[in-house]
N, C-alpha and C positions, 0 to 999 in steps of 0.2 A: 331523713331530711326533716328539719323542723318546720312546723307550720307557723306562718306569720298572719296576724290579724290587724286590720286597721279600721277604726270605727268612725262614724260621723263624718264621712267624706262628702264631697259635693263637687260640682263642676270646677269650682275654684278651690275647693278645700275649705271654703267659708260658706256656711249656709246663707241662702238668699241672695248670693252675689252672682251675676251672670257675666262671664269674661267675653271679651271681644274675640273675634276669629284670630286676630294676630297674637293676642295674648295666650289664647288656648294653644296656638301653633308653637309659640315659644315655650309654653309649659310642657307640651309633648316632647319637644326637642330636649328639653332640660331633663325631663324624666328618662327619656331614652338614653341620654348620656350617662345618667346615673346608673341605670340598669347595666348598660353596656360596659360601663368601666368597673363594675363590682368584680373582685378577683376570687372570692370565696363564695361558697354555697350559701352561707348565712348572710353575706353581704348582698348576694343576688336577690335572695328572698325578701330581705329588708327593703331593697330598692323597689322590687316589684310591688310589694305591699303599699309602699309609699306612693308609687306611680298610680296604682289603682285607686287609691283614696283620693288622690289629686284630680285625676282625669275622668274618673267614672261617677256617674250620678247614683251613688248608693250610700246606705248608712253603715254597712258592714263589708269588710273585704277580708278574705282569708285565702291563703295558698295551702291546698290540701295535698299532702304527699301520697303517692300511690305506692303500693307494695309490688312484689315481683309479678304478682297475678293481676296487677292493674286495678286492685281494689283499694278504696280509701283506707288509709291507715287510721286506727283508732286513736282518738285523743279525748281530752276531758269532755268536750262538747258533743262529739259524735257518739260517745258512749251512752248518751241519753237521747235516743232517736225520737222521743215523743216531742222534743222541742226543736228539732233541726232536721229538715228533710234533705240534707246535703248528700247523703248516700245515693238516694234515688236520682238527684240531680247530676252527680258525677257519672253514674251508670249511663244515663241518657247521653251525656256529653261524649263519653267514650264510644258509645254506639254510633253517635253522629260523626265523631272524628273531627268535630269543629265546634266553634263557639255556639252556644245555645242561649236563648232568652225564654223564660217561662213565666207565665202569669200565675196568679193564685190558683186558678182552675187547673192549670197544667201541673202545679205542684201537688195539688190534692189528688189529681188523677194518678200521678206516679207514685206518690207515697202512701196514699190510702187515708182512711178516716182516722186510723189509730194515731196519726201523727198530729201533734199540736203544733201549729205554725206560729203561734203568738202573733207579733205585728208584721211578719213578713208578708209582702204582697206580691212581690215578683223577684225573680233571681236571674243572674247572668253567670254563666260558667264557661270558661275557655280552657281547653287542654293545652298543656305545656309538653312539648316533645323534645327530647334529647337524643340525637342520632337516630330519629325515626321512631322512638319508643316513648309511650306516654310515661311521663315521670311524675307529674303533678297537675293540679288544676287550680285556676285562678277562679275563686267563687265570690260573687258580690251579690248582696240582697238589697232590696228597696222596700220601704214601709209605706209609701204613699198610695192611697186608694186609687185604683184605676190607672196608676202610672206604670208603664212598661219602659224598659230600657230601650232607647232609640237605636236606629241603625248606626248611628254615629258612635254611641257607646259600645255597640257590638264590634265595630271595626276597631275601636281603640283597645278594647279587651283583646281581640285577636292580635293586634299589633304588640301589646304588652307581652302576651303570652309567647308570641314568636320571638320577640326580643329576649324574654327570660330564658326560653329554650337555648337560644344562642349563647347567652351569658352563662347559663349553667354548664353547657359544653365547654365554654372557654374556661370556666372556673375549675371544671374537672381537669382540664389540660394543665391549667396553672398549678393545681394541686399536685398533679403528677410531676410536673417540672420542679415544683418546690420540694416534693418528696425526693425526687431524683437528685436535686441540688443538695438537699440535706444529707442523703445517702452518700453523695460524692464527697461532700465536706467531711462526713464522718469517716469515709473510707481514706480520704486524704489525711485526716487527723490520725487515723489508726495507722496508716502507712508511714506518716512522719514519726509517729511513736515508734513503730517498728524500726525505722531507719535509724532514729535516735538511739534505740536499745542496741541495734546492731553496731553502730558506731562505737557505742560504749564498750560493747563486747570486743570489738576489733581493737580499740584502744587498750582494753585490759590484756587481750592476747599479745598485742605488740609489746606491752610493758612486761608482761611475763616472759615473752621471748627475749627481750633485751636483758631482763634480769638473769634468765637462764644462760644466755650467751655469755654474760659477764661472770657468772659463777662457775662456768665449766672450766676444767683444767686444760682444755684444748684452746688454741688460737684459731679463730674463724675468720675467714675473708670470703666475701660473696662479690662476684664480678658479673657483669653482663656479658653477652655474646661478643662484644667489642673489647673486652678487657677492662672496662671502666668499673671503678669501685662502686658498689652498691650499699654494702654493709660490712661491718667488722665488729669485733669485741675488744675489750681492753687487753685481754690475754695475748692476742695477736700483736698488738702494739708493743707490750712488754717483752715478748719472746724475741721479736726481731729488732728490738731497740730502735723503733722508729720515733723521731721527735713528735711532740704534740702538734696537732693541726695539720700534719702532712695528708693523713687519710681523710680528715674531715674537709680539707680543700680538694679532694679528689685529684691529687697530684700523683698520677699513677707512676709516671717515669721516675719521679723523685723517691717514691715508696719502694720501687723495684731496686733502685740503686742501694738503698739501705739493707735490703734483703740480700743482695748479691754480695754486699760488703762482708756479711756474716758468714757466707758459705766457703768451704774449701774448694768444691768443684762447681764453679759458677757456670761453666759451659754445659754441663750436664743438666743443671736446673733449667737454664734457658731452653735447651733442647726439649726437655720434657714439657715446658710451658707451650712452646711452639707446636709440639706434637698434639697436645690436647686441643689447642686452638684449631687445628686442622681436622681434628676428629672430635667433634662436639659432643658425641654421644658416649665417648670412652670414658672409662674410670681408670684410676691409677693408685698405686700404693708404693711409696718411695721411702727411702731412709737417706737422711742428709747429715753429713758430718760438718760441723761448724768450726771455725777458725779457733774458738776457745774450747775445743774438744767436747762441746755439747753434741748430743745426737738427737735429731727430730725425726719422728715418723710423719710422713706427709700423706694425706688422703685427699683425693679430688674426685667429685662426682658431679655429673651434669644437673643443672637446675632446669627441670621440664615444667612447662605450662601448656596445657592442652595438647599434650603429646609431642610437643616439639621443644628442643633445647633453646632456652633463652638466656643462659648463663652458666656459671660454674660456682660450686662451693668448695673452698679449700679448708682443710682442717689440719692443724699441726700439733703434735703432742711431744713434750720433752721427755724422752725415754733414757736419758743419761744415767740416771740411777738404776733403772731396770738392767740396762746394758752393762753397767759396772757389776751388778749382782751376777748377771749371766756369765760375764767373763770370769768372775770369781768362782762361780760354780764349776765352770769348765776347767779352771785351773785346780780346783779342789778334786775333780775327778782323776786328775793325773798327778797331783802333787801332794806332798805331805803338808797338813795344815800348820804344823809347828815350825818347821824349818824352811818351807818353801821349796824343798828338794822334790825331785820326782819320787813317786811312791813305787810300791812293789809291782803293781799292774803295769805302769808305764815303763818300768825298768825291764820287765820281761820282754816288752816289745822292742826296747832298745837293744837288748841282749840278742835277740833273734836277728834283728837287722845287722848289728855289727858283726856277729858270727858269720852271717852269710856273706857280708862284704870281704871279711878277712879270708874266708874259705876261697872266694873268687880271685882276690888279689894277692893272697899270700903275704900280706903286710904284717900279720902278726896281731894278736889280741891278748891282752892280759886282764885278769880279774882279780880284784881285792875284796876280801871280806874283812870288815873291821868291827870289832866289839869292844866297847869301853869297859876297862877293868874297874871293878868296885862302884859301878853305877848305882846298884841296888842299895848299897850303904848310904850314898848321897841322898837318894830318894827317900829312904826310910827315916833317916836321921834329920835331914834339913828340910824335908818336905817336897811336895810335888812341884811347886813353883821353882825351887832351886834346881831341881833335876831338869825342868824344861828350859831354864836358862843356860844350864850346862850343855844340853843337847844342841841348843841354838847356836851357841858360841863355837862349838866344835864344828858344826855344819858350816858356818861361816869361815872358820880357819881352814877347813879342807878345800872349800870352794876357791879360796884365794890362791891356793897352792897347786891347783890343777889347770890344765889347758882347757880352752873353750870347747875343744873337740872331745874332751873326756867326759864320761857320763858318771855323775854322782847321785846316789839314791839313798833315802832312808827307808830301809825295809821294815822297820818296826822297833819299838823300844829304844835300845842303845845299839842297834845294829845297822851299819852302813855297808854299801856295796859301791865299788868303783870299777869302770870299764876303761881301759887305756888302749884305744885303737892304734895300730901301727907302731907298736912298742915291743921290744924284745925283752928277754928275761932281765938283762942288766938294767934296762931303762925302768922296768917294773920294780926292781929292787931299790933303785934310787928314789922313785916316788914314795914307795912304802917307808923307806927310812926317814924321808922328809916328813911324811905325815906323822910317824911315830914320835919323831923328835919335837915337832910342833905341839902335838898334844900333851907330851910329857912336860913341856915347859909352859903349858897353858894353865890358866886358872881363872875362876869367877868368884866374885865376892858374894857370899851368902850368909845371912844372919851375922854380919859383922866379921866374918872370917873368910880367908882365902881358901878355896877348894881347889885341889889339883887331882888329876886322874891320870891314868895311862891307858894304852890300847893294846890289844892283841890283833894282829893282822895276819891273814892268810892270803897267799898269792898262788895263782895257777895260770898256766899258759895254754891257750887254745890247742896248740900242736900237741900238747901233752895229754890232752883229754880225749877219750874215746867216744864221747857221747854228745859232741856238739856243744851248743851253748849251755844247755842245761847240765851236761856233765862237767863243763867248766866251772859253773858255780858250786856244784857238788864238791869238786876238788878243792876249790878255794875255801869252801866251808870246812872241809877236813883239815886243810892247812891251818886255818884259824883256831880250830880245836887244839891241834897240836901246839900252837903257840901258847894257848891257855894252860895246857897240862905241863908244858916245859917251864912254866914260871911266869907267864904274862909279860907284858911290856917288851914284846919282841915281835919280829917278823918271822914267819915260817913259810917256806916255798914248797909247793908241791909239784913234782916233776914225775915224768914217766919212770925215771930211774929210781926215785924214792918210792913210787908206787910199787914197782917190781920187788924192791927190797923189804917193803912193809909186810909185817905179819898180818893175817886176816883180821886179828882182833884190833889191830891198829887201823887198818883201812876201813873197816866197817864199824868203828867205834860207836857213832851216833845211832846207826841203824840197830846195833846190837843192844845198846843201852835202852832204846825206846821199846824194842821187842821185850826185853827183859822186864821193864816196868810194866808192860801189859800183861805179861804172864805171871808176874810175882807182886802185883799191886804196888808198883814202884811210884804210882802217882798219888797225889794227895789232893783232896778237894778242900778249897777255902770258900767262904761265902762272904759277901759284902752286903750290908743292909741297904734297902731302897726305902726312903721316907715319903710318906704322904704329906705334901707341903700344907695342905688345908688343915689337917687334924693333928699333925705331928706324930702320927703313929707309923711304925714300920710295917709295910704291907707285904713286902716280898724280899727275897734275897737273890743276888746273882751268884751262880756257881763259877768259881775261878779254879784253874787248874795249875798244880804245881808238880814238879818232878824231883824226886830225892837224888841228890848228888852223891858221888862216891864218898865225899868227905862229910855226908850227913846234912849238908845244906840243901835248902830247897831252891830249885831252879825255876825262874819265871818262864811263862810261855814263850817269850821272845828268844829264849835260848835254845829250845828244842823244837818247837812247832814248825819253823821254817824247814828244818831238816826233815821232820815228819812228813811235810807236805811234799817236798822233793823226792822223798823215798817211798811215797804211796802208802804211808802208815796213818795218815790223818783220820781216815774213816774208821779204823780200828780204835783210835783214841776217842773219837766221838761216841762210839757205841759203849766203851767203857765208862765214859762220863754219864751217859743216859741211864745205864743200869744202876750206877751208884747213886745218882740224883733220885731215881724213883725208889730205891731202897731207903734212902734218907727220908723221903716223904712218908713212906709206909710206916717207918719206925715211929715218926712223930703222930701219925694218925692212929696207930695202935695204942699209943700212950694217951689218947684223948685230945691231942693237940691238932694244930693245923699249921701246915707250912707250904708256902708257895715259893717255887724256885724258877729262876731263869737260867736256861741251859744253852750255851752257845754251840752252834753247828757250823762247821766249815763249808766252803763252797762245794767241796768234793762230796759231801753227804747230801746235798740237795738232789733229790731224785734217786737216792739210794734205796732200792726195794728192800734190801736186808734191814736197813735201819727202820723203815716203816713197820715191817713185820715184827722187829724187836720191840719197838714201842707199844704195839698193840698187844703183843704177848705179855709183856711186863706189866702193863696196866691191868690186863685181865687177871693175871696171876696174883698180883698184890692187892687188887681191889681198891687202889687209891682213886681219889677224885681226880678226873683228867684235867679238870680246870686248874689244878694246883701246879700244873707243868706248862711252863711258858718257854717256847723255843725262840732263840734269837738267831737271825741271819742277817748278814751285812749287805749294804747296797752292792758293794763290789762283787760279791759272790753271786748276786742275781743278774749281773750285767750280761754274762754269756749263757746264762741258764734260765731266762725268764720263763719259758714255758714249762720247764722242769720244775722251777720254784713254785709257779702257780699250781701245778697238779699236786706237788708235794705238800704245799700248805693246805690245799682242799682236803687231801687224804688224812692229814694229821688232825685238822680241826673238826673233821667229821668224827673223830674219836672223842672230841670234847676238850682237846688241849688248845692252847693259844699261841699266838706268834707275836714276836716284837721284831721291828725292823731296826737293826743296830747301826750306829755310826750315821744317822740320818743326816742328810745335807752335804755329805762329802762327794756324792756323785752328781754329774750334770743332769742326770735323768731322775733325781730324787722324786719329784711329784709324779712323774710317769710311773714309777714303781709303786707309789702310794696308790695311785688310781687302780693298778692292776693286781695288787697283792692284797688279799683280805686279812690284814694284820690288826691286832687289838692294841698295840703299843708302838710308839715312836720313841727311840732313844736318841736324843739330840746329840750329835757328836761333840766331844769335849772341846775340839778346836774352837767351837763357837762359845763355849762356856768359860774357859779359863781366863779369857780376856774381855768377858761380857761387860764388866763394869766400866772399862776404858774405851771400848770399840763401839762406835755407832753402828758400823756395818753388822757386827755380831748382834747387836740389840735388834736391829731391823730383821735380820734372818730369823732370830728366835721368835720374834712376835709373829712373823709371817708363817712359820711352821706351826706355832701353837693355834693360830687362827684357822689354818687349813685343817689340821687334825681335829680340832673341836667341831668344825663343820661336818666332819665325816664321822664323828662319834668315836674318835680314836684318842686314847690317853697318851700323854707325853711324859717322858722321863729324861731329866737332864743328867749327864754324866760329867765326872770330873769337877763336882762342886767342891771348891777348896776353901771357901770362907763364907762368913755370915752375910756380907754386903751382896755377894752373888746369890746366896739362897733367898734373900728378901726380895731382890729384883726378879728372880724367877717366879716367886710366889705372886709379885705384882702382875707379871705378864700372864699369869694363868697356867703356868707349867703344873702339871699334876703331881709329879713325884721327882725326887732328886737322889743322886748317888755320887759319892765321892769321899775323900779323906775327911771333909768337914762333917759328913754324915756319920761315917764309920769306916774304920780300916778293915780290910779283909782279915778273916780269922778262920782257924781250922774248923772244918764242919763238924768235927767231933765235939767241939765246945759249944755248938749251936744251941743245944737244949738249954744249958746253964745260961747262955746269953739271952735267950728268949724269956726264960723265967724271970730274969732280973729286969726286963723291960716291961712296958705296959702291955696289956693283953694284945696278942697278934690279931690284926684286923683281917677278917676273911672277906 
């Protein structure tokens, strides 16, 4: 509390002037009003000092602040006690608890002789109380000899002190109110700033939400509990083809009409909307087919606020492309990618079904095995593309000449199979003759010339077979081989009578030939290079199997492997190939070279314990690097043997060998197999590669396969690469390696050492 001093005061504030009673009363009132109206401590003290100087008969007036102990606080004048006795006066006043008036003698008695009083002859001191506690003292001195403060001055001093106490208490309250007001203003300002910041954050969040909604691939619609439109994004409008302004105007019925107009099953959609309206906490997942053949996935979830449902969020995604791909994958699982005919797996199912039906009804069932004569020559001389065109055109030709109830399949290569339900031998003969004649007169234009071929057809009847559907196809295969050996371009019929007449070496020709090849090295290994697209270096080779024919020609796998599979000889062939491949690797390693080979395994060998033991034994005996051996298995081979395939791969990879998943993409469960089989390579099926440059679907599939494989750390190999544009496109898509006639033709494995020496160093 600051101390206030007023000097040279008098009754009127002017020396020598005596005021009338009325004037003094008016002065008292005026001084009282000034003190009472002061709102701060400094203003109160200033008003008190001024009032004392005006109303009291003294030369000096000061307000002395007291500390918490009730002692006069030090100031410049009190620090020199020899000239001012005020400490003693304050102490006497506080002891008295009331206004005191002291003469010069009283002052000397209280302060002692050590204090020099100067001109002070008398003093008046009035305590100022705030809430009952002494806070300050009003101290006034008089210099006139023999003049004491009168009773009137004493009462005025008490009045001023009392008024000062009330004013100080009021000032404290005012200060508290002012501080509170300031605090409230500050808090209001802070809260306003917070609200402003929150509003800005909300606006940013809403802007971000709006941008997110507009950038998503899904169409979003938000409605309240009554179905009124709350929000939507641009994608929703575009997907359902709703005119501008309909949703903004909240025209719900109008918007619904546009949605219903797009749907095939409007009643089902309305029923779903009604169901969700009646069950506000329910979620839904639906698929909607549209009139323009688009397919939408629809998801609906409740919008909850405070634990209760206040509306619903609908999201729609256009899955037409994915559905198309899935349908294509399902088709590829059962169909040949080149011709669109059903494949061997699906044909076996149809064969079992038709054989069972024929056995029950007795309606008859004929089987035709058809092999194109001279196809290898076309493929080797005119190229893979010409061969594909020929196969496609013959497939179309045959389909056009068969009934809808007949079953036509491409079993592989240039081999076709036909089932003729409810057909007798004469009818089967007529169909075979029609097909033979049509193929003989058919031709395709390749490299500027017309190419024609013939076919060899074998026919068998179910009643003449002693082993059901499987025996039926074996007999048809035997008959087809007879047609080949009899000069080709003909139909050969297999009947029970001809079987009885046949010599053992005729009936079992294929079985004996395959067994003879196994026992006397009648098989020949060829290898085809696989190129690293990033470096241009040959990284590895695929082992391809050929069989020596009676005339010295080499037969391709499509000629003998189907028979080997049907006769249970395929696992023996696999073991023969594995032994020879390991010998080939060992020969190169002993010469200081390095060779990595891919070896195909049939589905029958998956899980073959003898093969696993053979691989382990041969690796140990030869000492080859196990990583130089890569085994290929196809998707279709794993379909019925998933557990066996997983265990087989685990056992072989534990030896240090690697695995490749061949023909990847032909099965519906492709990515399922990829997830569950620990393979190192994916060989992208040639059906996706041969038309890659011209087919957007194939390009989409290849990119998806590469992206998935790369994410799993699996290398990709493209098969059937036939030209430079395809190779460049594969490199652009990130495919790791390529294989096909454009990279290199298959060659006898005996020539591999010379071939490798002529190439760049083999990359390990």
